[in-house]
MMTF fields as JSON, N, C-alpha, C and O atoms, coordinates in Angstrom:
{
  "mmtfVersion": "1.0.0",
  "mmtfProducer": "UNKNOWN",
  "numBonds": 499,
  "numAtoms": 500,
  "numGroups": 125,
  "numChains": 1,
  "numModels": 1,
  "chainsPerModel": [1],
  "groupsPerChain": [125],
  "chainIdList": ["A"],
  "bondAtomList": [4, 2, 8, 6, 12, 10, 16, 14, 20, 18, 24, 22, 28, 26, 32, 30, 36, 34, 40, 38, 44, 42, 48, 46, 52, 50, 56, 54, 60, 58, 64, 62, 68, 66, 72, 70, 76, 74, 80, 78, 84, 82, 88, 86, 92, 90, 96, 94, 100, 98, 104, 102, 108, 106, 112, 110, 116, 114, 120, 118, 124, 122, 128, 126, 132, 130, 136, 134, 140, 138, 144, 142, 148, 146, 152, 150, 156, 154, 160, 158, 164, 162, 168, 166, 172, 170, 176, 174, 180, 178, 184, 182, 188, 186, 192, 190, 196, 194, 200, 198, 204, 202, 208, 206, 212, 210, 216, 214, 220, 218, 224, 222, 228, 226, 232, 230, 236, 234, 240, 238, 244, 242, 248, 246, 252, 250, 256, 254, 260, 258, 264, 262, 268, 266, 272, 270, 276, 274, 280, 278, 284, 282, 288, 286, 292, 290, 296, 294, 300, 298, 304, 302, 308, 306, 312, 310, 316, 314, 320, 318, 324, 322, 328, 326, 332, 330, 336, 334, 340, 338, 344, 342, 348, 346, 352, 350, 356, 354, 360, 358, 364, 362, 368, 366, 372, 370, 376, 374, 380, 378, 384, 382, 388, 386, 392, 390, 396, 394, 400, 398, 404, 402, 408, 406, 412, 410, 416, 414, 420, 418, 424, 422, 428, 426, 432, 430, 436, 434, 440, 438, 444, 442, 448, 446, 452, 450, 456, 454, 460, 458, 464, 462, 468, 466, 472, 470, 476, 474, 480, 478, 484, 482, 488, 486, 492, 490, 496, 494],
  "bondOrderList": [1, 1, 1, 1, 1, 1, 1, 1, 1, 1, 1, 1, 1, 1, 1, 1, 1, 1, 1, 1, 1, 1, 1, 1, 1, 1, 1, 1, 1, 1, 1, 1, 1, 1, 1, 1, 1, 1, 1, 1, 1, 1, 1, 1, 1, 1, 1, 1, 1, 1, 1, 1, 1, 1, 1, 1, 1, 1, 1, 1, 1, 1, 1, 1, 1, 1, 1, 1, 1, 1, 1, 1, 1, 1, 1, 1, 1, 1, 1, 1, 1, 1, 1, 1, 1, 1, 1, 1, 1, 1, 1, 1, 1, 1, 1, 1, 1, 1, 1, 1, 1, 1, 1, 1, 1, 1, 1, 1, 1, 1, 1, 1, 1, 1, 1, 1, 1, 1, 1, 1, 1, 1, 1, 1],
  "groupList": [{"groupName": "ASP", "atomNameList": ["N", "CA", "C", "O"], "elementList": ["N", "C", "C", "O"], "formalChargeList": [0, 0, 0, 0], "bondAtomList": [1, 0, 2, 1, 3, 2], "bondOrderList": [1, 1, 2], "singleLetterCode": "D", "chemCompType": "L-PEPTIDE LINKING"}, {"groupName": "THR", "atomNameList": ["N", "CA", "C", "O"], "elementList": ["N", "C", "C", "O"], "formalChargeList": [0, 0, 0, 0], "bondAtomList": [1, 0, 2, 1, 3, 2], "bondOrderList": [1, 1, 2], "singleLetterCode": "T", "chemCompType": "L-PEPTIDE LINKING"}, {"groupName": "ASN", "atomNameList": ["N", "CA", "C", "O"], "elementList": ["N", "C", "C", "O"], "formalChargeList": [0, 0, 0, 0], "bondAtomList": [1, 0, 2, 1, 3, 2], "bondOrderList": [1, 1, 2], "singleLetterCode": "N", "chemCompType": "L-PEPTIDE LINKING"}, {"groupName": "GLU", "atomNameList": ["N", "CA", "C", "O"], "elementList": ["N", "C", "C", "O"], "formalChargeList": [0, 0, 0, 0], "bondAtomList": [1, 0, 2, 1, 3, 2], "bondOrderList": [1, 1, 2], "singleLetterCode": "E", "chemCompType": "L-PEPTIDE LINKING"}, {"groupName": "ALA", "atomNameList": ["N", "CA", "C", "O"], "elementList": ["N", "C", "C", "O"], "formalChargeList": [0, 0, 0, 0], "bondAtomList": [1, 0, 2, 1, 3, 2], "bondOrderList": [1, 1, 2], "singleLetterCode": "A", "chemCompType": "L-PEPTIDE LINKING"}, {"groupName": "LEU", "atomNameList": ["N", "CA", "C", "O"], "elementList": ["N", "C", "C", "O"], "formalChargeList": [0, 0, 0, 0], "bondAtomList": [1, 0, 2, 1, 3, 2], "bondOrderList": [1, 1, 2], "singleLetterCode": "L", "chemCompType": "L-PEPTIDE LINKING"}, {"groupName": "LYS", "atomNameList": ["N", "CA", "C", "O"], "elementList": ["N", "C", "C", "O"], "formalChargeList": [0, 0, 0, 0], "bondAtomList": [1, 0, 2, 1, 3, 2], "bondOrderList": [1, 1, 2], "singleLetterCode": "K", "chemCompType": "L-PEPTIDE LINKING"}, {"groupName": "GLN", "atomNameList": ["N", "CA", "C", "O"], "elementList": ["N", "C", "C", "O"], "formalChargeList": [0, 0, 0, 0], "bondAtomList": [1, 0, 2, 1, 3, 2], "bondOrderList": [1, 1, 2], "singleLetterCode": "Q", "chemCompType": "L-PEPTIDE LINKING"}, {"groupName": "ARG", "atomNameList": ["N", "CA", "C", "O"], "elementList": ["N", "C", "C", "O"], "formalChargeList": [0, 0, 0, 0], "bondAtomList": [1, 0, 2, 1, 3, 2], "bondOrderList": [1, 1, 2], "singleLetterCode": "R", "chemCompType": "L-PEPTIDE LINKING"}, {"groupName": "ILE", "atomNameList": ["N", "CA", "C", "O"], "elementList": ["N", "C", "C", "O"], "formalChargeList": [0, 0, 0, 0], "bondAtomList": [1, 0, 2, 1, 3, 2], "bondOrderList": [1, 1, 2], "singleLetterCode": "I", "chemCompType": "L-PEPTIDE LINKING"}, {"groupName": "HIS", "atomNameList": ["N", "CA", "C", "O"], "elementList": ["N", "C", "C", "O"], "formalChargeList": [0, 0, 0, 0], "bondAtomList": [1, 0, 2, 1, 3, 2], "bondOrderList": [1, 1, 2], "singleLetterCode": "H", "chemCompType": "L-PEPTIDE LINKING"}, {"groupName": "GLY", "atomNameList": ["N", "CA", "C", "O"], "elementList": ["N", "C", "C", "O"], "formalChargeList": [0, 0, 0, 0], "bondAtomList": [1, 0, 2, 1, 3, 2], "bondOrderList": [1, 1, 2], "singleLetterCode": "G", "chemCompType": "PEPTIDE LINKING"}, {"groupName": "SER", "atomNameList": ["N", "CA", "C", "O"], "elementList": ["N", "C", "C", "O"], "formalChargeList": [0, 0, 0, 0], "bondAtomList": [1, 0, 2, 1, 3, 2], "bondOrderList": [1, 1, 2], "singleLetterCode": "S", "chemCompType": "L-PEPTIDE LINKING"}, {"groupName": "PHE", "atomNameList": ["N", "CA", "C", "O"], "elementList": ["N", "C", "C", "O"], "formalChargeList": [0, 0, 0, 0], "bondAtomList": [1, 0, 2, 1, 3, 2], "bondOrderList": [1, 1, 2], "singleLetterCode": "F", "chemCompType": "L-PEPTIDE LINKING"}, {"groupName": "PRO", "atomNameList": ["N", "CA", "C", "O"], "elementList": ["N", "C", "C", "O"], "formalChargeList": [0, 0, 0, 0], "bondAtomList": [1, 0, 2, 1, 3, 2], "bondOrderList": [1, 1, 2], "singleLetterCode": "P", "chemCompType": "L-PEPTIDE LINKING"}, {"groupName": "VAL", "atomNameList": ["N", "CA", "C", "O"], "elementList": ["N", "C", "C", "O"], "formalChargeList": [0, 0, 0, 0], "bondAtomList": [1, 0, 2, 1, 3, 2], "bondOrderList": [1, 1, 2], "singleLetterCode": "V", "chemCompType": "L-PEPTIDE LINKING"}, {"groupName": "MET", "atomNameList": ["N", "CA", "C", "O"], "elementList": ["N", "C", "C", "O"], "formalChargeList": [0, 0, 0, 0], "bondAtomList": [1, 0, 2, 1, 3, 2], "bondOrderList": [1, 1, 2], "singleLetterCode": "M", "chemCompType": "L-PEPTIDE LINKING"}, {"groupName": "TYR", "atomNameList": ["N", "CA", "C", "O"], "elementList": ["N", "C", "C", "O"], "formalChargeList": [0, 0, 0, 0], "bondAtomList": [1, 0, 2, 1, 3, 2], "bondOrderList": [1, 1, 2], "singleLetterCode": "Y", "chemCompType": "L-PEPTIDE LINKING"}],
  "groupTypeList": [0, 1, 2, 3, 4, 0, 5, 6, 7, 8, 8, 3, 9, 10, 2, 11, 12, 5, 7, 13, 13, 2, 4, 14, 4, 15, 3, 4, 4, 5, 10, 11, 8, 9, 5, 15, 5, 3, 11, 9, 3, 6, 4, 3, 8, 2, 15, 5, 14, 15, 5, 2, 2, 5, 5, 3, 2, 8, 3, 16, 14, 5, 3, 0, 11, 12, 13, 5, 16, 4, 14, 11, 8, 11, 12, 3, 9, 4, 3, 4, 4, 4, 11, 11, 8, 8, 5, 5, 14, 15, 12, 0, 3, 13, 9, 15, 15, 4, 5, 11, 15, 14, 15, 14, 6, 17, 14, 11, 12, 14, 5, 0, 14, 14, 5, 8, 12, 8, 5, 4, 4, 8, 12, 15, 5],
  "groupIdList": [1, 2, 3, 4, 5, 6, 7, 8, 9, 10, 11, 12, 13, 14, 15, 16, 17, 18, 19, 20, 21, 22, 23, 24, 25, 26, 27, 28, 29, 30, 31, 32, 33, 34, 35, 36, 37, 38, 39, 40, 41, 42, 43, 44, 45, 46, 47, 48, 49, 50, 51, 52, 53, 54, 55, 56, 57, 58, 59, 60, 61, 62, 63, 64, 65, 66, 67, 68, 69, 70, 71, 72, 73, 74, 75, 76, 77, 78, 79, 80, 81, 82, 83, 84, 85, 86, 87, 88, 89, 90, 91, 92, 93, 94, 95, 96, 97, 98, 99, 100, 101, 102, 103, 104, 105, 106, 107, 108, 109, 110, 111, 112, 113, 114, 115, 116, 117, 118, 119, 120, 121, 122, 123, 124, 125],
  "secStructList": [7, 7, 7, 2, 2, 2, 2, 1, 3, 3, 3, 3, 3, 7, 1, 1, 1, 3, 3, 3, 3, 3, 7, 2, 2, 2, 2, 0, 0, 0, 0, 0, 7, 3, 3, 3, 3, 3, 7, 1, 6, 6, 7, 7, 6, 6, 1, 2, 2, 2, 2, 2, 2, 2, 2, 2, 1, 7, 7, 3, 3, 3, 6, 6, 6, 3, 3, 3, 3, 7, 6, 6, 7, 2, 2, 2, 2, 2, 2, 2, 2, 2, 6, 6, 7, 7, 3, 3, 3, 7, 7, 1, 1, 7, 3, 3, 3, 3, 3, 7, 7, 7, 6, 6, 6, 1, 1, 1, 7, 7, 7, 7, 2, 2, 2, 2, 6, 6, 1, 7, 7, 7, 7, 7, 7],
  "xCoordList": [-4.623, -4.359, -3.122, -2.202, -3.069, -2.065, -1.631, -2.005, -0.343, 0.705, 1.692, 1.539, 2.361, 3.236, 3.55, 3.233, 4.528, 5.67, 4.478, 4.832, 2.747, 2.284, 1.682, 1.259, 1.897, 1.467, 3.104, 3.11, 4.087, 5.254, 5.98, 5.594, 7.308, 7.738, 8.063, 8.141, 8.144, 8.963, 10.316, 10.615, 11.137, 12.639, 12.514, 11.71, 13.559, 14.199, 15.544, 16.004, 16.079, 17.166, 17.218, 16.823, 17.833, 18.304, 19.264, 19.292, 20.278, 21.837, 22.395, 23.13, 22.186, 23.258, 22.512, 22.636, 21.922, 22.149, 20.567, 19.605, 20.589, 18.421, 18.226, 19.019, 17.181, 16.406, 14.882, 14.335, 14.245, 13.354, 12.248, 12.468, 10.663, 9.892, 8.554, 8.086, 7.999, 6.828, 5.669, 5.175, 5.35, 3.799, 2.529, 2.535, 1.454, 0.447, -0.115, -0.607, -0.074, -0.256, 0.488, -0.047, 1.452, 2.6, 2.819, 3.381, 2.257, 1.958, 0.797, 0.82, -0.516, -1.447, -0.939, -0.87, -0.65, -0.032, 0.718, 0.455, 1.698, 2.565, 1.63, 1.558, 1.138, 0.147, -1.021, -1.598, -1.504, -2.906, -3.951, -4.91, -3.994, -4.85, -5.831, -5.664, -6.608, -7.664, -6.814, -6.305, -7.031, -6.075, -7.528, -8.347, -7.55, -9.184, -8.376, -7.312, -8.926, -8.564, -9.475, -10.477, -9.296, -10.735, -10.358, -9.285, -11.264, -11.251, -10.163, -9.062, -10.443, -10.01, -9.519, -8.532, -10.771, -10.939, -9.767, -9.119, -9.447, -8.551, -7.004, -6.195, -6.647, -5.517, -4.585, -5.036, -3.591, -2.35, -2.299, -1.965, -2.437, -2.211, -1.363, -1.585, -0.507, 0.899, 0.629, 1.353, -0.152, -0.48, -1.497, -1.638, -2.543, -3.381, -2.853, -3.355, -1.768, -1.165, -0.009, 0.47, 0.373, 0.835, 0.065, 0.321, -1.109, -2.201, -2.772, -3.056, -2.878, -3.656, -2.616, -3.021, -1.268, -0.149, -0.224, 0.095, -0.618, -0.43, -1.724, -1.585, -2.943, -3.76, -4.429, -5.27, -3.637, -3.882, -2.703, -3.015, -1.187, -0.269, 0.427, 1.479, 0.055, 0.569, 1.966, 2.664, 2.263, 3.606, 3.965, 2.942, 4.892, 5.674, 6.722, 7.386, 7.271, 8.887, 9.025, 8.448, 9.412, 9.727, 10.93, 11.885, 11.188, 12.104, 13.54, 14.629, 13.412, 14.698, 15.414, 16.449, 14.663, 15.144, 14.58, 14.935, 13.836, 12.935, 11.518, 11.298, 11.045, 10.058, 9.087, 9.511, 7.859, 6.738, 6.364, 6.625, 5.426, 5.307, 4.453, 4.331, 3.444, 2.71, 3.444, 4.484, 2.261, 3.059, 3.39, 4.095, 2.904, 2.685, 3.966, 4.136, 4.726, 6.177, 7.347, 8.17, 7.234, 8.118, 9.451, 10.528, 9.269, 10.823, 11.634, 12.852, 10.902, 11.41, 12.114, 13.335, 11.094, 11.662, 13.242, 14.246, 12.697, 14.492, 15.126, 16.23, 15.092, 16.424, 16.863, 17.869, 15.806, 16.549, 16.983, 18.122, 16.284, 17.175, 18.879, 19.85, 18.914, 20.148, 21.604, 22.681, 20.777, 21.494, 21.364, 21.387, 21.27, 20.936, 19.672, 19.762, 18.762, 17.654, 16.884, 16.904, 15.488, 14.744, 13.445, 12.836, 12.713, 11.024, 10.754, 11.42, 9.45, 8.301, 7.322, 6.778, 6.638, 5.532, 4.211, 4.134, 3.494, 2.08, 1.093, 1.165, 0.508, -0.474, -1.393, -1.621, -1.882, -3.215, -4.69, -5.728, -4.529, -5.742, -5.876, -6.778, -4.683, -4.883, -5.592, -5.472, -6.589, -7.676, -8.268, -8.869, -8.063, -8.408, -9.767, -10.095, -10.492, -11.43, -11.527, -11.376, -11.892, -11.93, -12.609, -13.049, -12.936, -13.639, -13.98, -13.283, -14.683, -14.942, -16.222, -17.286, -16.121, -17.12, -17.524, -16.618, -18.52, -18.528, -18.042, -18.468, -17.03, -16.664, -17.192, -16.952, -18.004, -18.039, -18.824, -18.516, -19.937, -20.619, -20.278, -20.816, -19.365, -18.422, -17.122, -16.762, -16.269, -14.848, -13.802, -13.934, -12.719, -11.977, -11.558, -12.103, -10.856, -10.577, -10.629, -9.923, -11.435, -12.0, -10.729, -9.594, -11.053, -9.979, -9.976, -10.865, -8.768, -8.396, -8.931, -8.904, -9.462, -9.769, -9.406, -10.35, -8.172, -7.488, -7.646, -7.331, -7.861, -7.894, -9.508, -9.779, -10.182, -11.472, -11.897, -12.559, -11.366, -11.548, -11.357, -11.632, -11.102, -10.211, -11.137, -11.283, -12.008, -12.859, -14.24, -14.402, -15.514, -16.433, -16.939, -16.321, -18.404, -18.783, -20.172, -21.005, -20.165, -21.676, -22.202, -21.382, -23.248, -23.874, -24.468, -25.297, -23.883, -24.536, -25.469, -25.119, -26.386, -27.271, -27.314, -27.932],
  "yCoordList": [2.223, 3.276, 2.763, 2.182, 3.037, 2.543, 3.392, 4.557, 2.677, 4.111, 3.689, 2.554, 4.306, 4.151, 2.675, 1.895, 2.58, 1.486, 0.044, -0.991, 0.295, -0.78, -1.573, -2.713, -0.14, -0.648, -1.137, -1.698, -0.837, -1.475, -2.622, -3.726, -2.427, -3.354, -3.026, -1.995, -4.247, -4.104, -4.908, -5.933, -4.145, -4.414, -5.188, -4.976, -6.387, -7.228, -7.576, -7.657, -7.783, -8.493, -9.677, -10.262, -10.287, -11.652, -12.465, -12.711, -12.926, -13.271, -12.13, -12.294, -11.084, -9.773, -8.903, -7.717, -9.802, -8.647, -8.259, -8.886, -7.157, -6.709, -7.433, -7.777, -7.678, -8.391, -7.805, -7.795, -7.428, -6.854, -7.786, -8.51, -7.694, -8.588, -7.763, -6.893, -8.005, -7.399, -7.255, -8.135, -6.43, -6.227, -6.73, -6.717, -7.168, -7.825, -7.06, -7.652, -5.43, -4.362, -4.965, -5.494, -4.981, -5.52, -6.926, -7.163, -7.792, -9.115, -9.134, -9.472, -8.719, -8.647, -8.387, -9.197, -7.121, -6.461, -7.462, -7.548, -8.126, -9.045, -10.086, -10.355, -10.457, -12.017, -11.67, -12.557, -10.72, -10.554, -10.71, -11.359, -10.451, -10.774, -9.183, -8.075, -9.479, -8.515, -8.21, -8.867, -6.774, -5.761, -5.295, -4.544, -6.007, -5.033, -4.069, -4.405, -2.943, -1.917, -1.543, -1.017, -1.728, -1.557, -0.553, -0.477, 0.542, 1.873, 2.382, 2.369, 2.967, 4.267, 5.579, 6.314, 5.467, 7.039, 7.232, 8.277, 6.258, 6.198, 6.397, 6.902, 6.034, 6.172, 7.659, 8.803, 7.374, 8.654, 9.575, 8.83, 10.548, 11.317, 11.275, 11.777, 10.644, 10.291, 8.826, 8.176, 8.607, 6.978, 6.712, 5.632, 8.418, 8.502, 8.691, 7.97, 9.522, 9.28, 8.506, 8.632, 7.649, 6.266, 5.316, 4.916, 5.03, 4.584, 4.912, 4.048, 6.242, 6.588, 6.188, 5.707, 6.316, 6.0, 4.921, 4.571, 3.688, 2.504, 1.855, 0.929, 2.873, 2.487, 2.956, 2.559, 4.061, 4.983, 4.329, 3.742, 4.586, 4.213, 2.92, 2.633, 2.237, 1.029, 0.901, -0.111, 1.992, 2.521, 2.355, 2.699, 1.99, 1.938, 2.183, 1.503, 2.758, 3.004, 1.661, 1.875, 1.015, 0.267, 0.243, 0.082, 0.391, 0.348, -0.444, 0.099, -1.725, -2.648, -2.002, -2.508, -0.576, -0.092, -0.747, -0.524, -1.399, -2.581, -0.965, 0.107, -1.493, -0.581, -1.244, -1.977, -1.263, -1.776, -1.034, 0.13, -1.287, -0.852, -1.249, -2.473, -0.455, -1.471, -2.082, -1.783, -3.433, -4.57, -4.343, -5.165, -3.279, -3.158, -2.374, -1.933, -2.299, -1.328, -2.435, -2.342, -3.221, -4.596, -4.212, -4.639, -3.146, -2.93, -2.067, -2.107, -1.407, -0.919, -1.827, -1.885, -2.659, -3.689, -4.438, -4.467, -4.96, -5.829, -4.803, -5.15, -3.358, -2.586, -2.043, -1.458, -2.451, -1.997, -3.005, -3.067, -4.087, -5.409, -5.311, -5.311, -5.255, -5.037, -4.42, -4.869, -3.1, -2.173, -2.698, -1.963, -3.718, -4.221, -3.351, -3.179, -2.94, -2.601, -3.213, -3.691, -3.299, -4.162, -4.084, -4.038, -4.056, -3.261, -4.632, -5.639, -4.462, -5.693, -5.606, -4.512, -6.521, -5.785, -6.013, -6.892, -5.242, -5.263, -6.365, -6.333, -6.96, -8.403, -7.276, -6.154, -7.992, -7.049, -7.322, -6.712, -8.517, -9.074, -8.563, -8.843, -7.511, -6.819, -6.003, -5.053, -6.019, -5.062, -4.814, -5.656, -3.708, -2.971, -2.615, -1.522, -2.904, -3.138, -2.575, -3.242, -0.81, 0.006, 0.437, 1.58, -0.379, 0.086, 1.338, 1.699, 1.738, 3.033, 3.762, 3.392, 4.735, 5.215, 6.762, 7.571, 7.176, 8.598, 9.652, 9.628, 10.532, 11.626, 12.886, 12.976, 14.048, 14.157, 13.268, 13.288, 12.462, 12.319, 11.343, 11.189, 10.757, 9.83, 10.636, 11.288, 10.341, 10.483, 9.499, 8.387, 10.706, 10.027, 11.143, 12.231, 11.067, 11.761, 11.886, 11.057, 12.913, 12.611, 12.135, 12.598, 11.637, 10.737, 12.116, 12.908, 12.079, 13.364, 13.033, 11.873, 14.238, 13.737, 13.129, 12.713, 12.794, 12.126, 10.658, 9.745, 10.381, 9.081, 8.614, 7.549, 9.2, 9.265, 8.721, 7.709, 9.619, 9.159, 7.812, 7.891, 7.068, 6.103, 5.095, 4.054, 5.468, 3.935, 4.623, 5.837, 3.343, 3.555, 3.447, 2.778, 4.364, 3.93, 3.388, 3.436, 2.861, 2.359, 2.566, 2.877, 2.421, 3.04, 1.53, 1.028, 0.908, -0.372, 0.189, 1.329, -0.144, 0.196, -1.003, -1.235],
  "zCoordList": [14.979, 14.1, 13.219, 13.795, 11.361, 10.719, 10.611, 10.476, 10.677, 10.063, 8.677, 8.225, 8.237, 7.019, 6.723, 5.825, 8.172, 8.167, 7.957, 7.392, 8.661, 9.021, 7.643, 7.456, 6.601, 5.028, 4.121, 3.026, 4.736, 3.856, 4.173, 3.789, 5.043, 5.376, 7.445, 8.113, 7.727, 8.942, 9.052, 8.438, 10.062, 10.247, 11.354, 12.262, 11.278, 12.419, 11.838, 10.7, 13.296, 13.658, 13.832, 14.84, 12.629, 13.387, 12.593, 11.387, 13.863, 14.146, 13.551, 12.577, 13.941, 14.222, 12.483, 12.179, 11.817, 10.426, 10.301, 10.744, 9.636, 9.478, 8.511, 7.634, 8.647, 7.51, 7.375, 8.478, 6.564, 6.138, 5.533, 4.561, 6.381, 5.969, 5.415, 6.149, 4.252, 4.085, 4.82, 5.526, 4.695, 5.323, 4.475, 3.244, 5.23, 4.424, 3.324, 2.364, 3.403, 1.975, 1.083, 0.109, 1.21, 0.238, -0.416, -1.486, 0.454, -0.113, -0.841, -2.025, -0.124, -1.127, -2.723, -3.647, -2.694, -3.851, -5.087, -6.287, -4.296, -4.858, -5.531, -6.73, -4.802, -5.159, -5.664, -6.293, -5.585, -6.095, -5.147, -5.564, -4.435, -3.187, -2.75, -3.26, -1.913, -1.373, 0.159, 1.067, -0.219, 0.998, 1.485, 0.956, 2.672, 3.647, 4.6, 5.119, 4.769, 5.768, 6.371, 5.886, 7.355, 8.663, 9.148, 9.747, 8.968, 9.995, 9.433, 9.982, 8.06, 6.978, 7.749, 7.75, 8.418, 9.024, 10.052, 9.986, 11.025, 11.773, 11.27, 12.049, 10.095, 9.427, 9.726, 9.668, 9.959, 10.073, 8.782, 7.861, 8.423, 7.73, 6.383, 5.281, 6.774, 5.934, 5.355, 4.601, 5.705, 5.279, 4.163, 3.588, 3.812, 2.573, 1.608, 0.745, 1.075, 0.01, -0.571, -1.698, 0.434, 0.419, -0.489, -1.625, 0.464, -0.096, -1.592, -2.422, -1.767, -3.19, -4.167, -5.226, -3.972, -5.103, -5.163, -6.299, -4.237, -4.029, -5.463, -6.262, -5.256, -6.386, -7.575, -8.382, -7.327, -8.58, -9.687, -10.723, -9.19, -10.318, -9.827, -10.397, -9.009, -8.547, -8.119, -8.187, -7.695, -6.636, -5.492, -4.901, -4.49, -3.671, -3.531, -4.314, -2.992, -2.581, -1.239, -0.172, -1.335, 0.084, 0.658, -0.101, 2.089, 3.146, 2.73, 2.915, 2.177, 1.72, 0.386, -0.047, -0.395, -1.141, -2.61, -3.767, -2.206, -3.587, -4.043, -3.479, -5.019, -5.357, -5.959, -6.852, -5.794, -6.473, -7.216, -6.913, -8.811, -9.661, -10.436, -10.405, -11.504, -12.11, -13.173, -13.76, -13.302, -14.07, -15.603, -16.189, -16.226, -17.48, -17.982, -19.119, -17.039, -17.259, -16.883, -15.972, -17.583, -17.609, -18.237, -17.823, -19.548, -19.549, -18.676, -18.499, -18.243, -16.683, -15.861, -15.723, -15.227, -15.104, -14.985, -14.274, -16.139, -16.784, -16.672, -16.255, -16.835, -17.211, -15.602, -15.201, -15.001, -13.07, -12.845, -12.383, -13.074, -12.886, -13.438, -12.68, -14.519, -15.21, -14.136, -13.742, -14.007, -13.071, -11.318, -10.331, -11.348, -9.457, -8.659, -7.443, -9.252, -8.352, -8.872, -10.006, -7.435, -7.419, -7.321, -6.252, -8.956, -9.357, -9.029, -9.268, -8.328, -8.239, -8.868, -8.721, -9.772, -10.356, -9.249, -8.391, -9.468, -8.189, -9.721, -10.949, -9.001, -9.603, -10.097, -9.644, -11.257, -12.076, -11.256, -11.515, -10.068, -9.265, -8.108, -7.318, -7.874, -6.53, -6.449, -7.223, -5.521, -4.906, -3.561, -2.893, -3.267, -1.861, -1.054, -1.516, -0.31, 0.218, 1.588, 2.612, 1.524, 2.77, 3.722, 3.6, 5.056, 5.747, 6.592, 7.54, 6.335, 7.819, 8.092, 7.597, 8.833, 9.083, 8.76, 8.958, 8.381, 7.814, 9.168, 10.322, 8.569, 9.127, 8.428, 7.224, 9.134, 10.567, 11.753, 12.944, 11.138, 12.012, 13.058, 14.154, 12.569, 14.012, 13.815, 12.835, 15.465, 15.37, 14.022, 13.51, 13.858, 12.753, 11.735, 11.918, 10.905, 9.93, 8.677, 8.102, 7.699, 6.833, 5.406, 5.292, 4.962, 3.442, 2.669, 2.357, 2.51, 1.593, 0.037, -0.374, -0.876, -1.805, -2.728, -3.4, -3.199, -4.207, -3.363, -4.126, -2.631, -2.084, -2.272, -2.827, -1.936, -1.832, -3.312, -3.542, -4.239, -5.272, -6.056, -7.254, -5.777, -5.89, -5.48, -6.12, -4.037, -3.518, -3.842, -3.971, -3.988, -4.505, -2.891, -2.063, -2.522, -1.127, -1.244, -2.149, -0.053, -0.008, 1.608, 2.472, 1.844, 3.287, 3.451, 2.693, 4.585, 5.374, 6.357, 6.659, 6.883, 8.142, 8.615, 9.654]
}
């Protein structure tokens, strides 16, 4: 089961200090990789709006205070950097592939309509 923290960052303590490490979804977004989400019908309900916002707006707030945003907003990134905020551009090459089974035929939660509209469906038998 995927939760919101699985998409963003994990916290670890090293030598007595707290450090944040990007989750695979953040790394894929930053470096233009393909993110494969298997079992999307099992994702927790609070994950779906976060994932939808990343797909639609290319935005996601991160636990360390930084913020993923669309690459076309370069002037905002420069202004934020001058103010000490970390705005990180999402790569134009970033792609999400979500795999799931049809619900209610199989157990799971149906995708919410905004997220479902971001994905193309294919039936594989």
